[in-house]
C-alpha positions as CSV (number, residue, x, y, z in Angstrom):
1,M,0.0,0.0,0.0
2,P,1.5,3.4,-0.9
3,D,2.0,6.0,1.8
4,S,-1.3,8.0,2.3
5,G,0.5,11.3,3.1
6,L,-0.7,11.2,6.7
7,S,2.0,12.3,9.0
8,V,2.4,10.8,12.5
9,G,4.3,12.1,15.6
10,V,5.0,9.4,18.2
11,V,6.1,10.4,21.6
12,G,8.4,7.9,23.3
13,A,10.6,5.1,22.1
14,G,9.8,2.3,24.5
15,F,7.8,-0.7,23.5
16,G,4.9,1.5,22.6
17,G,6.8,3.9,20.3
18,V,9.0,1.2,18.7
19,G,6.1,-1.2,18.1
20,M,3.9,1.6,16.6
21,G,6.8,2.5,14.3
22,I,7.1,-1.1,13.1
23,R,3.4,-1.4,12.5
24,L,3.3,1.9,10.6
25,K,6.2,0.6,8.4
26,Q,4.5,-2.7,7.8
27,S,1.3,-0.9,6.8
28,G,3.1,1.3,4.2
29,Y,3.4,4.5,6.2
30,E,6.7,6.3,6.0
31,N,5.9,9.8,7.1
32,F,6.3,9.4,10.8
33,T,8.7,10.5,13.5
34,I,9.4,9.0,16.9
35,F,10.5,11.6,19.5
36,E,12.5,10.3,22.4
37,R,13.9,12.4,25.2
38,G,16.6,9.9,26.1
39,D,19.7,9.1,24.2
40,S,18.6,5.6,23.2
41,V,15.4,3.5,22.8
42,G,14.0,1.5,25.7
43,G,11.6,3.7,27.6
44,V,11.3,2.4,31.2
45,W,14.0,-0.2,30.5
46,R,16.5,2.5,29.5
47,A,15.6,4.5,32.6
48,N,15.7,1.7,35.1
49,S,19.3,0.6,35.4
50,Y,19.3,-0.6,39.0
51,P,21.1,-3.9,39.9
52,G,19.0,-6.9,39.1
53,A,16.6,-5.2,36.8
54,A,14.6,-7.8,34.8
55,C,11.2,-8.5,33.5
56,D,8.6,-10.3,35.7
57,V,6.7,-11.5,32.6
58,P,8.3,-14.4,30.7
59,S,10.3,-13.2,27.7
60,H,8.4,-15.0,25.0
61,L,5.2,-13.2,26.1
62,Y,6.9,-9.9,26.8
63,S,7.7,-9.3,23.1
64,F,5.7,-8.6,20.0
65,S,4.0,-11.4,18.0
66,F,5.0,-9.7,14.8
67,A,8.6,-9.4,16.1
68,P,9.1,-12.5,18.3
69,G,12.3,-12.7,20.3
70,H,14.4,-15.8,19.5
71,R,17.6,-14.9,21.4
72,W,16.5,-14.8,25.0
73,S,19.0,-16.4,27.3
74,R,16.5,-17.2,30.1
75,R,12.8,-17.4,30.8
76,Y,12.7,-13.9,32.4
77,A,14.9,-11.6,30.4
78,P,17.3,-9.2,32.2
79,R,17.2,-5.6,31.4
80,A,20.2,-5.7,29.0
81,E,18.5,-8.3,26.8
82,I,15.2,-6.3,26.6
83,L,17.1,-3.3,25.5
84,E,18.9,-5.4,22.9
85,Y,15.6,-6.7,21.7
86,L,14.2,-3.2,21.1
87,E,17.5,-2.1,19.4
88,D,17.3,-5.2,17.2
89,C,13.7,-4.2,16.3
90,V,14.8,-0.7,15.3
91,R,17.5,-2.1,13.0
92,E,15.5,-4.9,11.5
93,Y,12.6,-2.8,10.6
94,G,14.5,0.3,9.5
95,L,13.3,2.7,12.1
96,E,16.7,4.6,12.5
97,R,15.8,7.4,10.2
98,H,12.4,7.9,11.9
99,L,14.0,8.3,15.4
100,R,14.7,11.6,17.0
101,L,16.8,10.9,20.1
102,N,17.6,13.4,22.8
103,T,14.5,15.3,21.7
104,E,11.8,16.1,24.3
105,L,8.5,17.5,23.4
106,E,7.3,20.5,25.4
107,S,3.8,21.0,23.9
108,A,1.3,19.9,21.4
109,E,-1.6,21.9,20.1
110,F,-4.4,21.0,17.8
111,D,-5.6,23.3,15.0
112,E,-9.3,22.6,14.1
113,R,-9.1,24.3,10.7
114,S,-6.2,22.3,9.4
115,G,-6.9,19.2,11.5
116,R,-3.2,19.0,12.4
117,W,-1.1,19.0,15.6
118,T,1.7,21.4,16.1
119,V,4.3,20.0,18.4
120,Q,7.2,21.9,19.9
121,T,10.4,20.5,21.3
122,T,12.1,21.9,24.4
123,G,14.8,23.1,22.0
124,G,12.3,25.4,20.3
125,E,11.8,23.3,17.1
126,V,8.2,23.2,15.7
127,V,6.8,20.3,13.7
128,E,3.3,19.7,12.3
129,V,1.7,16.2,12.1
130,D,-1.7,14.9,11.3
131,I,-1.8,12.2,14.0
132,L,-0.4,12.4,17.5
133,V,0.4,9.2,19.3
134,T,1.7,9.4,22.9
135,A,3.6,6.4,24.0
136,C,4.9,7.8,27.3
137,G,3.8,4.8,29.4
138,Q,2.5,4.7,33.0
139,L,5.9,4.0,34.7
140,T,8.1,6.8,33.5
141,N,8.1,9.5,36.2
142,P,9.6,8.4,39.6
143,Q,7.5,8.9,42.7
144,T,9.6,10.0,45.7
145,P,7.6,10.5,48.9
146,A,7.9,13.9,50.7
147,L,9.2,12.4,53.9
148,P,9.6,15.0,56.8
149,G,13.2,15.9,57.3
150,L,14.5,14.5,54.0
151,E,16.1,17.8,53.2
152,D,18.2,17.5,56.4
153,F,19.7,14.1,55.5
154,A,23.5,14.3,55.3
155,G,23.9,11.1,53.3
156,V,23.1,10.1,49.7
157,A,19.5,9.5,48.6
158,F,18.2,8.4,45.2
159,H,15.2,6.7,43.5
160,S,15.7,3.2,42.1
161,A,14.8,4.6,38.6
162,E,17.6,7.1,39.0
163,W,20.2,4.8,40.3
164,D,23.4,6.5,41.4
165,H,26.0,4.1,39.9
166,D,28.9,6.3,41.2
167,H,27.9,5.7,44.8
168,D,29.7,2.7,46.2
169,L,27.4,0.7,48.5
170,K,30.1,-1.6,50.0
171,G,30.2,-1.3,53.7
172,R,27.3,1.2,53.8
173,K,24.3,1.4,56.1
174,V,21.4,1.4,53.6
175,A,17.7,2.3,54.1
176,V,15.4,0.9,51.4
177,V,12.0,2.7,51.3
178,G,9.4,0.4,49.7
179,A,9.0,-3.3,49.0
180,G,7.5,-3.3,45.6
181,A,8.5,-4.6,42.1
182,S,11.8,-2.8,41.9
183,A,12.9,-3.4,45.5
184,I,12.4,-7.1,45.3
185,Q,14.9,-7.1,42.4
186,F,17.6,-4.8,43.6
187,V,17.6,-5.7,47.3
188,P,18.8,-9.3,46.8
189,E,21.5,-8.0,44.4
190,I,23.0,-5.5,46.9
191,A,22.4,-7.1,50.3
192,G,25.6,-9.1,50.2
193,D,27.8,-6.0,49.8
194,I,26.5,-3.7,52.4
195,D,27.1,-3.5,56.1
196,E,23.5,-3.1,57.3
197,M,20.2,-2.8,55.4
198,T,16.8,-1.7,56.8
199,I,13.8,-2.2,54.6
200,Y,10.8,0.0,55.4
201,Q,7.6,-1.4,54.0
202,R,4.1,0.0,54.4
203,S,2.6,-3.4,53.7
204,A,4.0,-6.8,52.8
205,P,3.8,-7.8,49.1
206,W,2.4,-11.1,47.9
207,I,5.4,-13.1,46.5
208,V,5.2,-16.2,44.4
209,P,8.3,-18.1,43.3
210,K,9.9,-16.9,40.1
211,M,10.3,-20.1,38.1
212,D,13.2,-18.7,36.2
213,R,15.8,-20.7,34.3
214,S,18.5,-20.2,31.7
215,Y,17.9,-21.6,28.2
216,P,20.7,-24.0,27.1
217,R,22.2,-23.5,23.6
218,W,20.2,-26.3,22.0
219,E,16.9,-24.8,23.2
220,R,17.9,-21.3,21.9
221,Y,18.7,-23.0,18.6
222,I,15.2,-24.4,18.5
223,F,13.7,-21.0,19.2
224,R,15.5,-19.6,16.2
225,R,14.9,-22.4,13.8
226,F,11.5,-23.7,14.9
227,R,9.3,-20.6,15.4
228,P,6.1,-22.5,16.4
229,R,8.0,-23.4,19.6
230,V,7.9,-19.7,20.5
231,A,4.3,-19.3,19.5
232,A,3.4,-22.3,21.7
233,A,5.2,-20.7,24.6
234,R,3.2,-17.4,24.1
235,V,-0.1,-19.2,24.0
236,T,0.7,-21.2,27.2
237,L,1.9,-18.2,29.1
238,F,-1.0,-16.0,27.9
239,T,-3.5,-18.6,29.2
240,L,-1.9,-18.6,32.6
241,F,-1.8,-14.8,32.9
242,E,-5.4,-14.6,31.6
243,A,-6.4,-16.9,34.5
244,F,-4.8,-14.5,36.9
245,T,-6.7,-11.6,35.3
246,H,-10.1,-13.4,35.8
247,A,-9.1,-14.1,39.3
248,F,-8.5,-10.4,40.0
249,T,-11.8,-9.4,38.4
250,G,-14.3,-11.5,40.3
251,R,-13.6,-15.2,40.0
252,Y,-11.7,-15.3,43.3
253,W,-11.7,-19.1,43.4
254,L,-9.1,-19.1,40.6
255,M,-6.7,-17.4,43.1
256,R,-6.7,-20.1,45.7
257,P,-3.9,-22.3,44.2
258,F,-1.6,-19.2,43.8
259,T,-2.4,-18.0,47.3
260,A,-1.5,-21.5,48.6
261,I,1.8,-21.5,46.7
262,A,2.7,-18.1,48.1
263,D,1.9,-19.1,51.7
264,W,3.8,-22.3,51.3
265,E,6.9,-20.6,49.9
266,R,6.9,-18.0,52.7
267,A,6.5,-20.6,55.4
268,R,9.3,-22.7,53.8
269,Q,11.8,-19.9,53.7
270,L,11.1,-17.9,56.8
271,P,11.0,-19.4,60.3
272,E,7.9,-18.9,62.3
273,G,8.1,-15.6,64.3
274,P,8.1,-11.8,64.0
275,L,9.9,-11.8,60.6
276,R,7.4,-14.1,58.9
277,E,4.5,-12.2,60.4
278,A,5.9,-8.9,59.1
279,A,6.4,-10.5,55.6
280,T,2.8,-11.8,55.5
281,P,0.3,-9.6,53.6
282,D,-2.9,-8.5,55.4
283,Y,-4.9,-8.1,52.2
284,K,-6.1,-10.3,49.3
285,M,-3.7,-11.4,46.7
286,G,-3.9,-9.2,43.6
287,C,-5.0,-6.0,45.5
288,K,-1.5,-4.8,44.9
289,R,0.8,-6.1,42.2
290,V,1.7,-9.8,42.7
291,L,5.5,-10.1,42.7
292,F,7.7,-12.9,41.4
293,S,10.9,-13.7,43.3
294,S,12.7,-16.7,44.7
295,E,15.3,-14.5,46.4
296,W,13.3,-12.1,48.5
297,F,12.6,-14.2,51.6
298,P,16.1,-15.6,51.9
299,T,17.3,-12.0,51.7
300,L,15.0,-10.9,54.5
301,A,16.5,-13.7,56.6
302,R,20.0,-12.4,56.3
303,D,21.7,-11.2,59.5
304,N,22.5,-7.8,58.0
305,V,18.9,-7.2,56.9
306,D,16.1,-5.8,59.1
307,L,12.4,-5.5,57.9
308,V,10.4,-2.7,59.5
309,N,6.6,-2.7,58.9
310,G,4.7,0.6,58.8
311,R,5.1,4.2,57.6
312,I,8.3,6.2,58.2
313,E,7.9,8.9,60.9
314,R,10.7,11.1,59.6
315,V,14.2,11.4,58.3
316,T,17.0,12.9,60.3
317,E,20.5,14.1,59.5
318,R,22.0,10.7,60.4
319,G,19.2,8.3,59.7
320,V,15.6,7.3,59.6
321,I,13.0,7.2,62.4
322,G,10.6,4.3,61.7
323,P,7.0,3.7,62.9
324,D,8.3,2.3,66.1
325,G,10.0,5.6,67.0
326,V,13.5,4.1,66.7
327,E,16.1,6.1,64.8
328,R,18.3,3.8,62.7
329,E,21.6,5.2,61.5
330,T,21.8,5.4,57.8
331,D,24.2,6.8,55.2
332,T,22.2,5.9,52.1
333,I,18.5,6.0,51.3
334,I,17.2,4.2,48.2
335,F,13.6,4.8,47.3
336,G,11.8,1.9,45.7
337,T,8.5,3.8,45.7
338,G,7.3,3.4,42.2
339,F,6.1,6.0,39.8
340,R,3.5,8.8,39.4
341,S,1.3,6.4,37.5
342,H,-1.6,8.8,36.8
343,D,0.7,11.2,34.8
344,F,0.1,9.5,31.4
345,V,1.5,12.2,29.2
346,A,3.5,14.4,31.7
347,P,5.4,16.6,31.3
348,L,4.0,17.2,27.8
349,A,1.4,20.0,27.7
350,I,-1.4,19.0,25.2
351,R,-4.1,21.4,24.0
352,G,-7.1,20.2,22.1
353,L,-10.2,21.9,20.7
354,G,-10.8,25.4,22.0
355,G,-7.4,25.4,23.6
356,S,-8.5,23.0,26.3
357,L,-5.5,21.6,28.3
358,L,-5.4,17.9,28.8
359,D,-4.0,18.4,32.3
360,D,-7.1,20.4,33.2
361,V,-9.5,17.8,31.6
362,W,-7.7,15.1,33.6
363,R,-7.4,17.0,36.8
364,D,-10.1,15.0,38.7
365,R,-9.3,11.7,36.9
366,P,-7.5,10.6,33.7
367,E,-9.8,8.8,31.3
368,A,-9.8,7.8,27.7
369,Y,-12.2,5.8,25.6
370,L,-10.9,2.3,25.2
371,G,-7.8,3.7,27.0
372,M,-6.8,5.6,23.8
373,T,-8.9,8.6,22.7
374,V,-10.1,11.6,24.7
375,A,-13.1,13.8,23.7
376,G,-12.0,17.2,22.5
377,F,-8.5,16.0,21.4
378,P,-9.0,14.8,17.8
379,N,-6.5,12.6,16.0
380,M,-4.7,11.8,19.3
381,F,-4.2,8.3,20.5
382,V,-2.7,7.4,23.9
383,L,-0.9,4.1,24.0
384,Y,-0.9,2.2,27.4
385,G,-3.2,4.9,28.7
386,P,-5.9,5.0,31.4
387,N,-7.4,1.6,32.2
388,T,-5.0,-0.4,30.0
389,N,-2.7,-1.6,32.7
390,H,-2.5,-5.3,33.6
391,G,-3.2,-6.7,37.0
392,S,-1.7,-9.6,35.2
393,G,-0.4,-10.0,31.7
394,S,1.9,-8.4,29.1
395,V,1.9,-4.8,28.2
396,P,3.2,-5.5,24.6
397,Y,0.0,-7.6,24.1
398,T,-2.1,-4.6,25.0
399,L,-0.1,-2.4,22.7
400,E,-0.6,-4.7,19.8
401,C,-4.4,-4.3,20.2
402,Q,-3.9,-0.5,20.2
403,F,-1.6,-0.4,17.2
404,R,-4.4,-2.2,15.2
405,Y,-6.9,0.4,16.4
406,V,-4.8,3.4,15.5
407,L,-4.1,1.9,12.0
408,D,-7.8,1.3,11.4
409,A,-8.5,5.0,12.4
410,M,-5.8,6.1,9.9
411,R,-7.3,3.9,7.2
412,R,-10.8,5.4,7.7
413,M,-9.3,9.0,7.6
414,R,-7.5,8.2,4.4
415,E,-10.4,6.5,2.7
416,G,-13.0,9.1,3.9
417,G,-10.8,12.1,3.2
418,L,-11.4,13.1,6.9
419,R,-9.7,16.1,8.5
420,Y,-10.1,14.6,11.9
421,L,-11.8,12.1,14.2
422,D,-12.9,13.1,17.7
423,V,-14.4,10.5,20.1
424,R,-17.9,11.6,21.1
425,P,-18.3,12.7,24.8
426,E,-21.3,10.4,25.2
427,S,-19.1,7.4,24.1
428,Q,-16.5,8.4,26.7
429,I,-19.1,8.8,29.4
430,E,-20.6,5.4,28.7
431,W,-17.1,3.9,28.8
432,R,-16.4,5.6,32.2
433,E,-19.7,4.2,33.6
434,E,-18.9,0.7,32.4
435,L,-15.4,0.8,33.9
436,A,-16.8,2.0,37.2
437,R,-19.5,-0.7,37.2
438,R,-17.1,-3.5,36.3
439,S,-14.5,-2.4,38.7
440,I,-16.7,-2.8,41.7
441,P,-16.1,-6.6,42.2
442,T,-12.4,-6.4,41.4
443,V,-9.8,-7.2,44.0
444,W,-8.2,-3.8,43.5
445,L,-11.3,-2.2,45.2
446,T,-12.3,-5.0,47.5
447,G,-8.9,-6.5,48.5
448,G,-8.3,-4.3,51.6
449,C,-5.2,-2.4,50.5
450,E,-4.0,0.9,49.1
451,N,-2.6,0.6,45.5
452,W,-1.6,2.8,42.7
453,Y,-4.4,1.7,40.5
454,I,-7.1,3.6,42.4
455,T,-7.4,7.3,43.0
456,E,-8.0,8.9,46.4
457,Q,-11.7,9.2,45.3
458,G,-11.9,5.4,44.8
459,A,-11.9,5.4,41.0
460,N,-10.0,2.8,39.0
461,T,-8.0,4.8,36.5
462,N,-5.3,2.4,35.6
463,N,-6.4,-1.2,35.2
464,W,-8.6,-2.9,32.7
465,P,-11.3,-4.8,34.7
466,A,-11.8,-7.8,32.4
467,G,-10.0,-10.4,30.3
468,W,-7.6,-9.3,27.7
469,L,-9.2,-11.4,24.9
470,E,-12.2,-9.1,25.4
471,Y,-10.1,-6.0,25.1
472,R,-8.6,-7.4,21.9
473,R,-12.0,-8.0,20.5
474,R,-13.3,-4.5,21.4
475,T,-10.3,-2.8,19.8
476,R,-10.2,-4.9,16.7
477,R,-11.6,-2.0,14.6
478,L,-12.9,1.5,15.2
479,D,-16.7,1.9,15.4
480,P,-17.5,5.1,13.4
481,A,-20.6,5.6,15.6
482,D,-18.3,6.4,18.6
483,Y,-16.6,9.3,16.7
484,R,-17.4,12.7,15.3
485,A,-15.8,13.0,11.8
486,A,-14.8,16.3,10.2
487,V,-14.0,16.6,6.5
């Protein structure tokens, strides 16, 4: 198919931006640019360079079906191999000339008369495009808690997503704030080098064994030469994670075997007593992100590691005062406290029809129809946007659904000679009401915990409250009745 002439601006070069670029290429589009503020592709995997960084979704599922990975060295790929996979995708599909690295967008404004977006970089460059696709992700802007007294701390403090590789941890007294997905990876990696470690957790995570293993050379050969083997792995893994999804969204009986495995593993690796009690969650599995690790509990049992349950009272010049009122001397604080997950396009300022600012529209809660389009912001598609996160599953799978939808929208614009497509407010309202209704029985609202999926007002703004096969079906093609078209 020849290029239609439609121009596309893609914001971000992680899985969303790279995958969108590949699909545009495969569909015959050449007039597109991928803007990336970093110096290389990778997105969250470029930014998170902490020790032990790896995927907690098996490698064969955490990749694109149209660009399957055949060179994984183990079941759960380490960060370096994920970056290599994305770099291979860029080379294999010829995306180099479409990439603008070290280029951060400052603003994007839609012009109704031309039906085009004007984007401006932080360097002052102005570019016009017909279609704006944001692929900023949900896990890009680190969240550091405003702990009282932190400004007085005399030591070194940094977030795990901004790891200070110049700071030698050997012999240090380290405080780790948080016990989430990043902490369970970097804590076991650094625990053996430091003098003392204190982990401050607000609540214990649910941990299931990470059934990781390396792939021998003969098996990697089969992956390369016999591609149905990779496809079979994807189907098997997808089925397992889809079962998790249904367990989180109302079919709680599906969770029983996983809960039993987690309880057994904790009891096997931690002796009965205060430590095991502190490491035992007091909420339903799935309310917070379920974590995969076979090293977390043995690390907690080390003589140089102390686990403190509850909120930190304050930071002092020399250490941290925990919920028990005890000040523990510390020279290094590492925050494993996640990301500002509701800032889906930050810090990009986006203005739609009538000059409306997306930040203002999303002030109370971020929302997008099918997680992708926002009323009043025509020709804009948000990848991995509101309510497209997985309680269980693979983000690249969701992105593939969204790529298909974006391409269908572009096809309809091309064939209909349309200036723009704008989702109808009533369609977005119906979507919001459906999400609210279907979120009621989910474990994220009923599980008895605080999580980053739910706003302070109790609205689910991040997770899709159903199976991913349903999401795939509903995003297979654009329904013209959901949109206002302008010629």
